[in-house]
SERO-4910 file (N, C-alpha, C, O; in steps of 0.05 Angstrom, whole numbers):
BEGIN
 pado doro    nc1    nc2    nc3   cac1   cac2   cac3    cc1    cc2    cc3    oc1    oc2    oc3
  Unk    A    487   -496     83    505   -478     69    489   -468     31    485   -480     10
  Unk    A    484   -434     44    473   -425      9    479   -434      0    498   -450      1
  Unk    A    459   -426    -20    451   -439    -52    475   -416    -65    469   -392    -62
  Unk    A    497   -420    -79    503   -414    -89    522   -422   -124    537   -409   -139
  Unk    A    511   -448   -123    504   -469   -148    484   -446   -173    466   -432   -165
  Unk    A    493   -446   -202    486   -431   -225    451   -445   -231    429   -434   -232
  Unk    A    460   -472   -233    435   -480   -235    417   -477   -216    395   -467   -222
  Unk    A    423   -487   -188    398   -478   -178    388   -443   -169    367   -439   -156
  Unk    A    400   -427   -176    398   -394   -181    384   -396   -200    362   -384   -201
  Unk    A    395   -415   -227    365   -403   -233    338   -413   -240    320   -403   -254
  Unk    A    343   -441   -224    306   -452   -220    291   -428   -199    267   -422   -200
  Unk    A    319   -412   -169    303   -406   -162    297   -378   -175    279   -369   -160
  Unk    A    302   -363   -191    310   -344   -207    280   -340   -221    266   -320   -224
  Unk    A    277   -365   -226    242   -393   -244    233   -383   -235    216   -374   -250
  Unk    A    228   -370   -203    204   -365   -185    188   -341   -188    200   -320   -193
  Unk    A    165   -340   -186    150   -309   -197    144   -292   -171    158   -273   -167
  Unk    A    127   -296   -156    126   -282   -130    149   -271   -105    156   -287    -87
  Unk    A    160   -242   -106    176   -245    -91    168   -223    -79    156   -205    -92
  Unk    A    173   -220    -47    160   -201    -20    190   -194    -18    211   -205    -11
  Unk    A    185   -173    -24    218   -147    -22    206   -142     17    187   -130     25
  Unk    A    223   -156     30    219   -136     56    245   -116     58    269   -120     60
  Unk    A    229    -92     57    247    -75     66    247    -57     40    268    -46     35
  Unk    A    225    -52     24    220    -38     -1    221    -18      2    206     -7     18
  Unk    A    237     -5    -10    242     22    -14    221     46    -25    219     40    -48
  Unk    A    208     63    -22    191     77    -40    215    104    -53    209    118    -73
  Unk    A    239    106    -38    262    130    -62    263    117    -76    265     93    -73
  Unk    A    263    133   -105    281    130   -115    311    128   -111    320    144    -94
  Unk    A    326    115   -121    352    109   -140    365     95   -103    389     98    -99
  Unk    A    348     84    -82    366     58    -66    365     42    -84    359     41   -108
  Unk    A    372     31    -71    381     -9    -75    349    -18    -71    334    -21    -90
  Unk    A    342    -21    -47    322    -33    -34    293    -17    -61    270    -26    -58
  Unk    A    296      1    -82    271     10    -89    287     -5   -120    279    -26   -129
  Unk    A    307      8   -132    314     -5   -157    326    -30   -169    339    -34   -190
  Unk    A    318    -44   -155    325    -76   -147    297    -85   -159    292    -89   -183
  Unk    A    278    -86   -138    246    -83   -138    234    -78   -164    214    -90   -172
  Unk    A    248    -54   -179    230    -37   -198    250    -50   -221    237    -46   -242
  Unk    A    258    -55   -224    275    -83   -238    265   -108   -244    262   -119   -266
  Unk    A    257   -121   -209    250   -143   -219    223   -150   -225    217   -174   -226
  Unk    A    204   -130   -231    178   -117   -237    176   -125   -279    165   -139   -297
  Unk    A    201    -99   -271    208    -91   -303    209   -125   -317    197   -131   -337
  Unk    A    222   -142   -303    231   -164   -315    208   -194   -314    213   -218   -318
  Unk    A    175   -177   -304    158   -203   -300    142   -215   -285    121   -227   -286
  Unk    A    172   -203   -255    151   -212   -231    145   -204   -220    149   -180   -219
  Unk    A    135   -213   -207    100   -200   -189    123   -193   -163    131   -210   -147
  Unk    A    131   -168   -165    146   -161   -144    121   -147   -107    108   -126   -111
  Unk    A    118   -159    -79    101   -158    -57    118   -142    -48    142   -150    -49
  Unk    A    112   -115    -38    125    -93    -29    116    -88     -1     96    -76      7
  Unk    A    142   -104     15    144    -98     45    150    -82     59    174    -80     62
  Unk    A    133    -62     72    144    -32     89    139    -18    112    135      5    105
  Unk    A    135    -20    145    121    -13    146    103     31    155     92     45    172
  Unk    A    114     29    131    124     66    139    110     72    108    113     94     98
  Unk    A     98     51     95     95     70     59     65     35     62     59     12     70
  Unk    A     57     63     43     27     48     39     26     41      6     10     23      1
  Unk    A     39     51    -16     47     50    -30     65     51    -50     77     72    -54
  Unk    A     71     32    -63    102     29    -84    101     13    -97     95    -11    -96
  Unk    A    113     35   -121    105     22   -147     78     18   -163     75      6   -184
  Unk    A     56     35   -144     18     41   -158     15      5   -135     -8      1   -126
  Unk    A     33    -11   -128     27    -31   -106     29    -34    -76     48    -30    -61
  Unk    A     -4    -47    -70     -4    -52    -42     18    -50    -30     37    -59    -43
  Unk    A     25    -37      0     59    -44      5     30    -62     40      8    -59     50
  Unk    A     61    -82     44     39   -103     72     65    -92     98     89    -95     99
  Unk    A     48    -81    111     67    -77    150     86   -102    139    103    -98    121
  Unk    A     82   -127    150    104   -139    153    106   -166    144     91   -180    159
  Unk    A    116   -179    128    112   -206    122     92   -234    130     82   -252    116
  Unk    A     91   -230    147     58   -241    157     35   -238    163     17   -251    175
  Unk    A     39   -205    146     11   -198    123     17   -195    109     26   -173    107
  Unk    A     20   -213     82     26   -222     60      2   -241     55     -3   -260     70
  Unk    A    -15   -235     31    -30   -252     32    -15   -278     11      9   -273      8
  Unk    A    -21   -298     -1    -16   -313    -20      1   -333     -7      4   -337     17
  Unk    A      9   -343    -25     37   -348    -38     52   -332    -38     46   -309    -46
  Unk    A     79   -340    -27    106   -318    -29    122   -346    -46    120   -369    -36
  Unk    A    137   -343    -71    161   -353    -71    190   -348    -72    205   -365    -81
  Unk    A    197   -332    -65    228   -313    -61    214   -295    -37    193   -283    -42
  Unk    A    224   -293    -12    226   -275      7    252   -257     13    270   -261     29
  Unk    A    251   -230     -9    281   -214    -23    279   -189      5    264   -169     10
  Unk    A    305   -203     23    311   -187     41    327   -163     44    350   -168     49
  Unk    A    319   -127     40    339   -113     42    339   -104     69    342    -79     68
  Unk    A    338   -114     96    337   -102    123    371   -107    127    387   -123    116
  Unk    A    375    -85    149    409   -100    157    406   -122    176    386   -129    188
  Unk    A    433   -133    177    434   -160    183    424   -166    205    412   -187    207
  Unk    A    429   -146    233    414   -155    257    381   -153    256    367   -153    276
  Unk    A    371   -151    226    335   -159    238    335   -182    222    315   -195    227
  Unk    A    353   -196    198    360   -217    195    338   -246    209    322   -261    200
  Unk    A    353   -240    239    327   -269    250    307   -267    251    293   -286    243
  Unk    A    295   -243    262    257   -240    273    252   -251    236    238   -271    233
  Unk    A    267   -232    203    253   -238    178    243   -275    180    220   -286    178
  Unk    A    269   -287    185    272   -313    175    238   -325    197    216   -334    190
  Unk    A    251   -317    222    225   -327    239    200   -323    223    184   -341    221
  Unk    A    195   -298    211    163   -294    194    171   -312    177    173   -332    191
  Unk    A    179   -319    150    183   -337    123    179   -363    142    155   -361    149
  Unk    A    186   -381    151    191   -411    163    162   -403    183    142   -413    171
  Unk    A    154   -391    207    118   -375    204    104   -399    179     95   -422    181
  Unk    A    108   -380    158     84   -386    126     83   -411    137     91   -419    159
  Unk    A     73   -424    117     54   -450    108     81   -461     79     92   -483     76
  Unk    A     82   -438     64     92   -440     35    142   -448     43    158   -440     59
  Unk    A    143   -460     27    160   -470     32    184   -436     16    206   -440      7
  Unk    A    175   -413     16    188   -404      5    217   -393     -2    211   -369     -1
  Unk    A    238   -393     -6    268   -387     -7    278   -352     -3    277   -332    -16
  Unk    A    285   -359     14    297   -336     35    324   -322     14    341   -338      6
  Unk    A    326   -300      9    346   -287     -1    359   -263      8    347   -243      1
  Unk    A    380   -259     21    391   -234     22    410   -228     15    432   -240     16
  Unk    A    402   -201      5    413   -183     -9    438   -179     -6    446   -185     17
  Unk    A    465   -167    -31    486   -166    -14    501   -150      9    500   -125      6
  Unk    A    512   -158     24    524   -148     48    502   -161     70    505   -150     93
  Unk    A    487   -174     70    472   -179     91    478   -210     94    481   -225     74
  Unk    A    480   -218    124    482   -235    134    485   -242    153    492   -224    168
  Unk    A    482   -267    164    455   -276    197    468   -314    196    449   -327    203
  Unk    A    481   -325    193    500   -349    193    484   -364    204    482   -386    192
  Unk    A    468   -362    229    461   -366    256    419   -371    246    400   -386    248
  Unk    A    426   -350    238    389   -346    217    394   -363    195    372   -373    191
  Unk    A    410   -374    176    414   -385    145    407   -408    152    388   -421    144
  Unk    A    429   -419    176    425   -452    178    399   -459    195    389   -481    192
  Unk    A    387   -440    215    371   -449    213    341   -450    207    320   -456    219
  Unk    A    348   -439    182    340   -429    156    329   -458    147    306   -467    146
  Unk    A    360   -472    138    368   -489    121    353   -515    143    344   -536    134
  Unk    A    353   -510    167    338   -533    188    325   -553    174    323   -577    166
  Unk    A    315   -523    176    271   -521    163    268   -540    133    247   -551    126
  Unk    A    285   -540    122    289   -544     96    283   -529     84    266   -537     68
  Unk    A    290   -496     82    287   -487     64    313   -473     44    334   -466     56
  Unk    A    312   -472     26    332   -449     15    339   -431      9    325   -417     -6
  Unk    A    371   -418     20    374   -382     30    407   -386      8    423   -402      1
  Unk    A    400   -363      6    411   -337    -18    422   -319     -2    408   -302     10
  Unk    A    447   -321      0    462   -304     39    474   -289     15    477   -305     -4
  Unk    A    484   -257     10    502   -232      2    505   -238    -24    525   -245    -36
  Unk    A    482   -233    -34    485   -237    -68    455   -217    -77    432   -217    -68
  Unk    A    468   -204    -95    446   -194   -108    428   -198   -124    438   -200   -146
  Unk    A    405   -199   -125    386   -205   -141    385   -204   -184    384   -219   -203
  Unk    A    386   -168   -174    392   -165   -210    413   -169   -230    409   -174   -254
  Unk    A    444   -164   -212    468   -176   -221    461   -208   -227    456   -213   -250
  Unk    A    459   -226   -210    441   -255   -220    424   -255   -239    429   -267   -260
  Unk    A    402   -242   -237    386   -243   -259    403   -237   -274    422   -252   -271
  Unk    A    407   -219   -294    418   -214   -302    450   -224   -320    453   -211   -341
  Unk    A    470   -242   -314    476   -256   -313    453   -287   -315    437   -294   -332
  Unk    A    458   -294   -299    442   -321   -314    418   -312   -336    422   -323   -358
  Unk    A    400   -300   -336    375   -301   -349    373   -286   -368    374   -293   -392
  Unk    A    372   -257   -358    382   -238   -389    388   -247   -404    394   -233   -424
***
């Protein structure tokens, strides 16, 4: 069952390093504006996008598998049909990163697989308003 409890969401939002899969270089897009907000709030945002070299002055990685170091949250801005592969990449990493599927993004089978592997998952919820409501 995806995380919905405010106390657990607060705990998750207290983590720091966020790999944003599908981060956009285009201002005005949610996949750009939400990570920008997270940076402004002090998060260490790692952009993941195979079609960009730099976003927010930060190095961009082609895939989640290419991101060096520990990731606390895998924030997904990709269509629902791509979630399964992203979850597989997250599960292949050594850390126990939370998987956060942004508003409108669903894959119940992938969520169940991640939860069975011991991962916490947030589904169909945007980090920005959740942060604003619980921490700002």
